[in-house]
C-alpha positions as CSV (number, residue, x, y, z in Angstrom):
1,M,91.8,18.9,6.0
2,Q,88.5,19.3,7.7
3,I,86.0,22.0,6.7
4,D,83.3,23.4,9.0
5,A,80.2,25.4,7.9
6,P,78.3,28.1,9.7
7,I,74.6,27.6,10.4
8,A,71.9,30.0,11.7
9,A,70.3,29.5,15.1
10,D,66.8,29.3,13.6
11,L,65.4,26.2,15.3
12,S,63.0,25.5,12.5
13,S,65.7,25.0,9.9
14,V,68.7,23.7,11.9
15,A,67.9,20.0,11.2
16,I,67.4,20.5,7.4
17,N,70.5,22.6,7.1
18,A,72.6,20.2,9.1
19,K,71.5,17.3,6.9
20,R,72.2,19.3,3.7
21,L,75.7,20.3,4.9
22,E,76.5,16.7,5.9
23,K,75.5,15.4,2.4
24,L,77.7,18.1,0.8
25,G,80.7,16.7,2.8
26,Y,81.3,19.3,5.5
27,D,83.0,17.9,8.6
28,G,81.4,20.1,11.2
29,L,79.1,23.0,12.0
30,R,79.7,26.4,13.7
31,L,77.1,28.6,15.4
32,A,77.8,32.1,16.7
33,E,77.1,32.7,20.4
34,T,75.9,36.2,19.8
35,N,72.2,36.5,20.7
36,H,71.3,32.9,21.7
37,D,72.7,29.9,23.5
38,P,74.3,27.7,20.8
39,F,73.7,24.4,22.6
40,L,70.1,23.7,21.7
41,P,70.5,24.3,17.9
42,L,73.7,22.2,17.9
43,T,72.0,19.4,19.8
44,I,69.2,19.4,17.2
45,A,71.9,19.3,14.4
46,A,73.6,16.4,16.1
47,E,70.4,14.5,16.5
48,H,69.7,14.7,12.7
49,T,73.2,13.8,11.4
50,S,75.6,10.9,11.8
51,A,77.8,10.9,15.0
52,Q,81.5,11.0,14.3
53,T,84.3,11.9,16.7
54,T,87.8,12.8,15.7
């Protein structure tokens, strides 16, 4: 079973939160598309974590 975690779109904390969640063992991240485009924060998260495809 894979477990994803939500993160906030705050660009100043995306990298830190993504690294922390990866160390905790989460398999993926989710970001709401409510007020902001989710692609930049998710790109930052991907840049600071290991790349894995399933």
